[in-house]
Every structure is written in structure tokens, then in C-alpha cells.
C-alpha angles and dihedrals in degrees: 000000000000114000092238090063086063089058092048089056095051117124119256102174096165115165094217129048118237089235088063093071121095123222090251094055090050094049091047108091132161135225095262091057092049092052090049090053090050091049092051089048094052099272128130124285125240116256088244092059091053091064127079134013097297096074098081090050093050090049091051094046090042089056088057092055091045091055092047087057094045088052090052094238092124132016125225089249092053088049092050090049091050091050094050089053090045090053091058096051130090125206131048102308112137127213089254089058091049091052090051095043089051087052091239095120130027127214091242091056092049092049094050089048095052092045093048097049105024096204117213093245123161109246093233092054090045093052091050094047090049091051098242094120132014127246088249092054092051090051090050093048092049088048091053092047090051094051097041117109090211118068108243132166119246090248090059091049090050093051095043091051090051090238090130140003118258094234092050094050091049092052090052088048092049093067094035089058095032092240127128120244111234122193105208132210126182093229094055097050125108106256096201092056093047092056093066088081141015122260090249091057091053092047090053095054095036099230138097134193115241111174144350128222131167090355094304122113118217106221122186119214130195085210112021090180092069100102093192091059093045092051090050090053092048090052090048105046103015114222109028139183108215121217139175126251133175118256090232092058091044093052091050093049092050092050091050091052093049092050090050092048091051092049093047090050093052095047116034106175122233130174098265100037128104088239092057092049093050093046092048091049092053093044091050090048091055091047093053095045094247122176098193135020114209117200105184126182113219134180096276107006146025112247123207121200133177124210104223118179090347095304122103112238125190112247108175145316125243132196111277088235087068091067102085098041092048090050092049090050091051091048091052091050091046095042094239126149103280093192095054112091100149101065136054116258140183138201148152135248132201102203122195107211103212091192099054098021091231127131113231123202111211129185111209129203124187115200122188114227132169092264094047138276119341113207127203121188117194116200105222117209095341092183094050096229140094118235119245111247092248089058100059091089108255120147112251100258094046089047092052092050092045090053102041102032098041118012100038097049117102098243144358141100116283114194126199109197138183139106124293110294095023095120097256095140094052092053089046094054091043089056092045090050088052092054099045116105138137092270097052129077112210121186123183136196111199144165095232123351102241102179122033112221124188116236094025126107101227123184125194112200121236116190091190090073095034092258091140133160091258094049094046094047092052089058102038095076089057090060091078093240126176092197127033121195117195111189093220142351102237106164147351092288093056093043091052090047090055091049093046095048092050093049088058092057105270129130111235127197123185143149126243134189106237138129098243143347095278090048089064091060090047092050092050089054089050086053086065090255105151112243092233088057091052094046092049097048113026107090099178145341125216116199117191150174134188119243125194112244120229111258107259091211098059104021119138136173117277132196113207119233117247089247091055091051090047088055089056091045094248136121125220089258091054092063097042108144095018117140104223113182136189134184117244093200130254141172090271094063093032088251093293095112091232132093122180131346138259130192129255109206141196115194121198115189112190104228121170095276093051091045089053090051092053091046089051090050094235122177124269089252093056093042089052092048094050089048093051092050099041111025102029096250110185110194126229094254090052093048088049090050093053090051090051091044089054091047099248096120134005129263090239090058088054091055092045099048113025130073116235117225114172129326114314118240123252116289096242090056092049091049089054092048095049102033089233121171116216 
């Protein structure tokens, strides 16, 4: 957070507005004010001000105003004017706040002045002047500090007494000391630096290294004024850049490091151990861009398969005796019940890949079969990033309609549908990323959270502590959200919650398991949602599938057979000029002819004609026909055909993956509707 945002949030609880003062009141000033102005401008202080403990604070704050005038940010006349107004106010407004409220000084100007000069201001006086605490609260904290049997800093007293939040205090300290404030997370730390010392040593000296650049190591301290700890850090890392961190963040990081060290000590991998086998499987899966690892017990062997580009590929076979120990190892890693082998279980693993240096997030499912426990590990967000909305694979005109007619409207329900593994979550997060900004509150309920996004309140449900979908959905509307994201509509309760939230002015995004976009509306009706509620709340539905892309390394032109064109409803003349491609097969694509995947989409926008069709309870065929005629609906098969025509995927992949409903329209018309370039 920029420091000037702290100033903008400062309290100015004045009892009278500046506009209430007449010109005569402002011109009227007393002797004490005149002496104060002279003092701020470099004149002598009155004898009264030289008495008591406030003198030093006045001198410090006076130096600040003197510099503001020297920099030309305010004039002596403007300062006098602000002081006259300030003398007429009651409450806790400070002179700095008056200058800002009179628009004589901006938060940015104040920030740059403090950073450039780094005045030797005491933290208590600075917090009062910036309006974060009152003078009375400061005096109370000083009194508590003086009477306390345990020696504590003023900052600790202010935090313990709830006078100020720790993070805000640290941000003020950061520019007072000229040190950056650094929020730390264990997953973002430099592993090589951390290995120079054990976690207990970092805990003893209250610092931790976070990064290195140009030979200088950035080290965060809980107390950068402790010279002993700074000297220890310098002896350990050489040239350092000190920074501030909160004690809460520091304790969490140390606890995580100690857990990792304990786990590593109890399970040092070697070539023949179960630990080594599990580690190598996960590392090989990441290297081959695998989305799921299947470990399946059979009658006489343990089969391991990887799902690559949506297709299961055999990886290796292991001895059947390895089944129970592999299952136990994965249960330990995912914190499941290692003693339970009669019931299905689930868990989650954060895996540190020592070879690539990356951190993998895996969702684990244990399923009891007649031959033992089948384990599936899903690699969540293997690339660690959310796709931009423009990168998900929609053609230009469909993308424009999706953005303008659904995402950018003020409220309504937006559904993303498709079977498991069709890329719904990726599209959902891309849409959420598009909506996220400083003026929007987004709250999610997910099982589990698959992508971590800054600035969004994400909740991962945990039935073990009764943090269920139902419990979370009841509370999410009380969080004053603008956008609510529900990971999946599972039942009538979650469907009704989406509808009710939309009716109260919220924008709701969720995923749904249906065959196509029209099927989402029909399924909502089957969940006993009234058609008029659907018509008045659902803004749009995106149905999607994932198609394998033709490998660019071995791609070659392909002429479809007449029988293949007949299956599509086309003749050879209908596809004249089309650029069909197929992969010959090479080492890059593992001789499959395909490398990577892209989405095929169907976007249903509920305009008035479609809403009337829903209200009239028309059939799916009738609703689809009306949507194609009035709102420009392009079906999944039509979108897939255009991706095959432009050479992005093969015609065989379209047959394999996409449902066929009716005869597709001519290619020139589809090209016009989608804005596709051939």
C-alpha cells in the first residue's frame, strides 16, 4: 500500500465544517497563534511553549512545516490561513489534515517530502500529526508503557491497546526509518538463501532473508533498530538491504520452515524408497505438463497413468506390493487419515520440486476399490498464473459479446458449464481477474481454491470444521460484496443462493455441469427454480470443451475425406479454401500429433426473445433456434469447426470432443459471426 493512502485514510472527525466559518472568524487570530506561526517559520518560541514535554514535539512538527514551505508546497499565508481554521475546530483534526482538506497540500506531496528528508520525528508525534491516533490515545499509551513491569516499545503498547493496527504502524515506521515494508510468505522466499541457517537460528535473531539482487540480500527484521541482529545478518549475508516485516507474518514463516525441516528429516528420499518414487512421479508429471496422475491397483500390478492434454497416457507399472506404502506416503503428505483404508478420503499437498525449484499444489483423492486404494492427484495451476481473458481462446466477436453483454453489466448470474476437465475453472478465474479492481469487492466460496488472486477474499471450504458450502454461502452476502464467485452450483440450495444474490444487486459467477448452454437453463428449472426467476437473473451462459491443438512442429496440411465432411453436413465445395491441419507425430508431441489444448465455446446471452422462450417453457431445440437467430449463438460444434478450418485443431478432434446438435451453418456465415480470420 502506498504511504499516501495511509494519509488519505486518516481521521478528520471535526465537529464543524470549514465552510461554516465566516471571513471575520478566519481573519480573527490570537497572540498564541501568531507566536506559533513565527515558531513554524523560524521565529522564537514563547516562554510558555518552552516549558513541559510538548516542546520537543512542537519543534519536530514545526520542522516539517518549515520544510513544506521551503519546498514551495505551501506558502506562509496558506499556513496562517490553515492555522486560523484549525483553531476554530473541535475534535481531533490536526493541522496536516486541515491543509489537505483545504486542498492546499496533497497526500502525494506530503509523502515525497517525508521520504526525501526523513525527519527525525518520534513515532508517537508522527502518528498523532497524521491522524492515526489522538493525542489522548498517545498519552494513554505512554502512561501504560511507563507503568508496565515488562519493558515494551511504544509501538507494542499501541498495538496491544488496539489504538492502531500493526500493519498500519509498520507502514508509518517504514518511511520514518527509510526502510521498505515487506509482507512475507514462505512460498515466495529464496530457498537457496534460507538454507544458510536453520529456522531456529532465524527465530532467535528475528530476521529472515527474502531475496538477492546485484549481490545485496534483502533481509526483513521484526525490529530493524536492534543493532545486534543487524550485525549478525551482515556477518551471515554480507551486504544487506534491511526491511520491515510484521511479527505475525514472521511467526507463520518460521513455523512453516520448522514443519518442512521436520518432514524432510523424517523422510530423506533415496532411489529405492517410497518417498523417492512419489517424488519422482510428481516431478515427471510436472515436466510432461500433466494435469492428473492416476495410481491404479490391479490384480497383479500397480498401473500409473498421466493425463496429458486431456487424454490418459500409460506412464509405467509398479509392483502390486508398492500400493499400500505409496498410499500411506501420499496420506501423510496430504494430512489424510493413514489408518483408514475402508473409506474414500481427500486431501491437498504443497510439493516443493527440488529439481525445478517450483512449488506444486496438488489435490489428492483416495478411492477404495476391490484391489486396494486408487489414488488420483490433480496438479492445480501448474504454471502458477491466471490466463488473461483474451488468452482463453474465444474468437474476437464472441469475446467482445462475452465481455460487454455479461461480464461488464452491473448484476446478474453468469454460468460457465461443461463436464469435468473442460477448463471451466480456468475461464472462471480469467473472468474474475478481468473484474478485479480497486473499486470492486469480490468474495469467493470454493472447494478448493485453485488459483490465488491478490485483492480477492477467497474461502476454501473444510467440512471437518463445519466450514461447508451451505455455511459459507449464508455468510458471504454479509461481506458487502459486489461480485460473488461460487466454485460450483451443486444443488438447489446453491442455485437459489445465486439467484437471490443476483436479485439483491450482486454479480454472481459460478460453474455448472451441463452438456451445453441451453442445458444449464433446463437444469435450473429441474432444480425447482421458477422460469421467471431464471429469465430475470441469468445474464449469460458459457458452455465449453477443451480440444487438443495440432503440434506446430509436425503439422501438415490435410484434406478431409468426403465421409468426414458428410458427418459435418458439408460438401467439398463448402470447405473450399479451408486450412485443415493434422499432426504427423514427433518427439516433441510424444508422437501423438497434438501439443497443448485450446477451448471451444458456446455463448448464450439472454436477450428479451430468449427470456420469453424460457418463460414460455419452450424446448431446448426452440430456445437454441431463437438464440441463434436473435442473439448470434454459435454452437460448440460450429466453434470447433472454425478452429479446425483455421488449422488450430484437427477435424478428428472435433468429432471426438464436441456434441453435435443440428446441422452447422455455412463457414462464411460462421466466420462473420465469430470474426475469425482464416
